[in-house]
C-alpha positions as CSV (number, residue, x, y, z in Angstrom):
1,M,4.6,-69.5,28.2
2,K,2.8,-72.7,27.6
3,D,4.0,-75.3,25.1
4,S,2.8,-74.9,21.5
5,C,0.2,-77.5,20.6
6,V,-0.2,-76.5,16.9
7,S,2.3,-74.7,14.8
8,I,1.2,-73.3,11.4
9,R,4.0,-72.0,9.2
10,S,3.5,-70.1,5.9
11,V,0.5,-72.2,5.0
12,S,-1.3,-71.5,1.8
13,K,-4.0,-73.6,0.0
14,K,-5.2,-73.4,-3.6
15,F,-8.0,-75.2,-5.3
16,G,-7.1,-74.7,-9.0
17,T,-6.5,-71.0,-9.4
18,M,-8.5,-70.1,-6.3
19,E,-6.4,-69.3,-3.3
20,I,-8.3,-70.3,-0.1
21,L,-5.6,-69.7,2.5
22,K,-2.8,-67.1,2.1
23,N,0.5,-67.5,4.0
24,I,-1.0,-68.3,7.4
25,D,1.4,-68.3,10.4
26,L,0.0,-69.2,13.8
27,E,0.9,-70.8,17.1
28,I,-1.9,-72.4,19.3
29,Q,-0.9,-73.1,22.9
30,Q,-1.6,-76.2,24.9
31,G,-4.6,-75.9,27.2
32,E,-6.3,-72.9,25.5
33,I,-9.6,-72.4,23.7
34,F,-8.6,-70.8,20.4
35,G,-11.3,-69.4,18.3
36,L,-11.2,-68.9,14.5
37,L,-13.6,-66.1,13.7
38,G,-14.7,-65.1,10.3
39,P,-17.6,-65.1,7.8
40,S,-18.6,-68.1,5.7
41,G,-16.0,-68.7,3.0
42,A,-13.2,-67.0,4.9
43,G,-11.1,-70.3,5.0
44,K,-11.8,-71.4,8.5
45,T,-13.0,-74.9,7.6
46,T,-10.0,-75.5,5.2
47,L,-7.6,-74.5,7.9
48,V,-9.0,-76.8,10.6
49,K,-9.2,-79.7,8.1
50,E,-5.5,-79.2,7.5
51,I,-4.8,-79.1,11.3
52,A,-6.7,-82.3,11.6
53,G,-4.7,-83.9,8.8
54,L,-7.7,-84.3,6.5
55,E,-6.3,-81.9,3.9
56,V,-2.7,-81.0,2.9
57,P,-1.5,-77.4,2.4
58,T,-0.4,-76.4,-1.1
59,S,2.6,-74.9,0.6
60,G,3.9,-74.5,4.1
61,E,3.6,-77.0,7.0
62,I,1.6,-77.7,10.1
63,E,2.8,-79.5,13.2
64,V,0.6,-80.9,15.9
65,F,2.3,-82.0,19.1
66,H,5.6,-81.3,17.4
67,E,4.8,-83.8,14.6
68,R,4.2,-82.9,11.0
69,M,0.6,-83.4,9.7
70,P,-0.9,-85.5,8.4
71,S,0.1,-88.2,10.9
72,L,-1.9,-91.4,11.3
73,H,-0.7,-92.2,14.8
74,L,-1.8,-88.8,16.1
75,I,-5.4,-89.7,15.3
76,E,-6.1,-91.0,18.8
77,K,-5.0,-87.6,20.3
78,L,-7.4,-85.6,18.1
79,G,-11.1,-85.2,18.2
80,Y,-12.7,-83.6,15.1
81,M,-16.2,-82.4,14.6
82,A,-17.0,-81.4,11.0
83,Q,-19.6,-78.8,9.9
84,S,-21.6,-81.6,8.3
85,D,-22.6,-84.5,10.6
86,A,-20.8,-87.7,9.7
87,L,-23.4,-90.1,11.2
88,Y,-25.0,-93.3,10.1
89,M,-28.6,-92.3,9.8
90,D,-30.0,-95.8,9.6
91,L,-28.5,-96.8,12.9
92,R,-29.5,-95.9,16.4
93,A,-27.5,-93.3,18.3
94,Q,-26.2,-96.1,20.6
95,E,-24.9,-98.1,17.6
96,N,-23.2,-95.0,16.1
97,L,-21.4,-94.4,19.4
98,E,-20.4,-98.1,19.7
99,F,-19.0,-98.0,16.2
100,F,-16.9,-94.9,16.8
101,A,-15.8,-96.1,20.2
102,A,-14.5,-99.3,18.6
103,L,-12.8,-97.2,15.8
104,Y,-11.1,-95.1,18.5
105,G,-9.9,-98.3,20.2
106,L,-11.9,-97.9,23.4
107,K,-11.9,-101.1,25.4
108,K,-15.3,-102.8,25.7
109,K,-15.4,-102.5,29.4
110,D,-14.9,-98.7,29.2
111,R,-17.3,-98.0,26.3
112,K,-20.6,-98.1,28.2
113,Q,-19.5,-95.7,30.8
114,R,-17.9,-93.3,28.3
115,I,-20.9,-93.3,26.0
116,M,-23.1,-92.4,29.0
117,E,-20.7,-89.6,30.0
118,V,-20.7,-87.9,26.6
119,M,-24.4,-88.3,26.0
120,E,-25.1,-86.8,29.4
121,L,-22.9,-83.9,28.5
122,V,-24.9,-83.2,25.4
123,Q,-28.2,-84.0,27.1
124,L,-29.2,-86.9,24.8
125,T,-29.2,-89.9,27.2
126,G,-32.9,-90.3,26.7
127,H,-32.4,-90.7,23.0
128,L,-29.8,-93.4,22.8
129,G,-32.2,-95.9,21.3
130,K,-33.6,-93.6,18.7
131,Q,-32.6,-94.0,15.0
132,V,-30.4,-91.0,14.0
133,S,-32.6,-90.3,10.9
134,N,-35.3,-89.3,13.4
135,Y,-33.1,-86.8,15.2
136,S,-33.5,-83.1,14.7
137,G,-30.7,-81.0,13.2
138,G,-29.6,-79.8,16.6
139,M,-29.7,-83.3,18.1
140,K,-27.4,-84.5,15.2
141,R,-24.9,-81.7,16.0
142,R,-25.0,-82.7,19.7
143,L,-24.4,-86.4,18.8
144,S,-21.5,-85.4,16.5
145,L,-20.0,-83.5,19.5
146,A,-20.5,-86.6,21.8
147,I,-18.6,-88.8,19.2
148,A,-15.7,-86.3,18.9
149,L,-15.4,-86.4,22.8
150,L,-15.6,-90.2,23.1
151,H,-11.9,-91.0,23.3
152,Q,-11.0,-88.0,25.5
153,P,-8.7,-86.4,22.8
154,E,-6.0,-84.0,23.9
155,L,-6.8,-81.7,21.0
156,L,-10.4,-81.0,20.0
157,I,-11.1,-79.4,16.7
158,L,-14.7,-78.2,16.4
159,D,-16.0,-76.6,13.1
160,E,-19.0,-74.4,14.1
161,P,-20.1,-76.9,16.8
162,T,-23.2,-75.0,18.1
163,V,-25.0,-74.3,14.8
164,G,-28.6,-75.3,15.2
165,I,-28.4,-75.7,19.0
166,D,-30.7,-73.7,21.1
167,P,-29.3,-70.9,23.3
168,V,-29.7,-72.6,26.6
169,L,-27.9,-75.8,25.5
170,R,-25.3,-73.7,23.7
171,K,-24.4,-72.1,27.1
172,N,-24.1,-75.6,28.6
173,V,-21.9,-76.8,25.7
174,W,-19.5,-73.8,26.3
175,E,-19.4,-74.6,30.0
176,A,-18.3,-78.1,29.0
177,F,-15.6,-76.7,26.8
178,H,-14.2,-74.7,29.7
179,L,-14.2,-77.8,31.9
180,L,-12.3,-79.6,29.2
181,K,-9.8,-76.7,29.1
182,E,-9.4,-77.0,32.9
183,E,-8.5,-80.7,32.3
184,G,-5.6,-79.5,30.1
185,K,-7.3,-80.1,26.8
186,T,-6.8,-77.8,23.8
187,L,-9.8,-76.7,21.8
188,I,-9.9,-75.0,18.4
189,V,-13.4,-73.7,17.6
190,T,-14.5,-72.0,14.4
191,T,-17.4,-69.6,14.7
192,H,-19.0,-66.6,13.1
193,V,-21.0,-65.9,16.3
194,M,-19.6,-62.9,18.1
195,D,-20.7,-63.8,21.7
196,E,-19.0,-67.2,21.3
197,A,-15.8,-65.4,20.2
198,E,-15.8,-63.6,23.5
199,K,-15.7,-67.0,25.3
200,C,-12.4,-67.9,23.7
201,D,-9.0,-67.4,25.4
202,R,-7.5,-66.1,22.1
203,L,-8.9,-65.4,18.7
204,G,-7.6,-65.5,15.1
205,L,-9.6,-63.2,12.9
206,I,-9.7,-64.6,9.4
207,R,-11.0,-62.9,6.2
208,E,-10.6,-63.9,2.6
209,G,-8.0,-66.5,3.5
210,Q,-5.8,-64.2,5.5
211,L,-5.2,-64.1,9.2
212,I,-5.8,-60.4,9.9
213,A,-5.3,-60.4,13.7
214,V,-4.5,-62.7,16.6
215,G,-5.0,-61.9,20.3
216,T,-7.3,-62.2,23.3
217,P,-10.8,-60.7,22.8
218,E,-9.8,-57.8,25.2
219,Q,-6.5,-57.1,23.4
220,L,-8.3,-57.0,20.0
221,K,-10.9,-54.6,21.3
222,Q,-8.3,-52.4,23.1
223,D,-6.0,-52.3,20.0
224,T,-8.8,-51.0,17.8
225,S,-10.5,-48.9,20.6
226,S,-13.6,-51.0,20.0
227,S,-16.5,-51.9,22.3
228,S,-17.1,-55.3,20.7
229,I,-15.3,-58.0,18.8
230,E,-17.6,-57.3,15.8
231,E,-16.4,-53.7,15.6
232,A,-12.8,-54.8,16.0
233,F,-13.2,-57.4,13.2
234,L,-14.6,-54.7,10.9
235,I,-11.7,-52.3,11.7
236,Y,-9.0,-55.0,11.1
237,G,-10.8,-56.2,8.0
238,G,-11.0,-52.7,6.6
239,A,-7.3,-52.2,7.3
240,S,-6.2,-55.4,5.7
């Protein structure tokens, strides 16, 4: 059994009287691609924000690399890509990357090479000099992914990273995710796309703030005698 990278214990989250997460217990292993699958509003974004230390649970606790979150000095080990692109629209892509590279503490001599590596990965090297406000939605998503990868984090938390990206590039992005996994990185990916769910090592099915099942895609299908993850999700959801 691999070491646990993320431990989530009895985590609940309320905004006023609305309960967004309900008593979540989950272990995510080092070096796996873990998918959180569920419809919009299921609680996926809230949960990954708490793992990243950007929100605090109402009750329960989250540990990342055996340290309770939020933790400032773990920031350099985490890469986080939000659903909404946190980019400086009036700056060129190069300037955005330089800014975040400095923020992450990358040494000047390493920045140029690393910027080229991540932009090549997302196929944007020809657009480094372009102002981000002139990027398409899909290009902005790809730039956000490049920024999250800049400092080579040990844990990459990606909230619906391929929304707005064309199918061919989406395939390339997932191939890159598997290469990162081979390097020993851990990835947490939220999605509502069923074919992406199949590409994960394990899945957590989340519905109305509850974790209704956890397992490999094959296990989840076998346990429900389903031919697809979508069918398995509907069966687990109906039984919850």
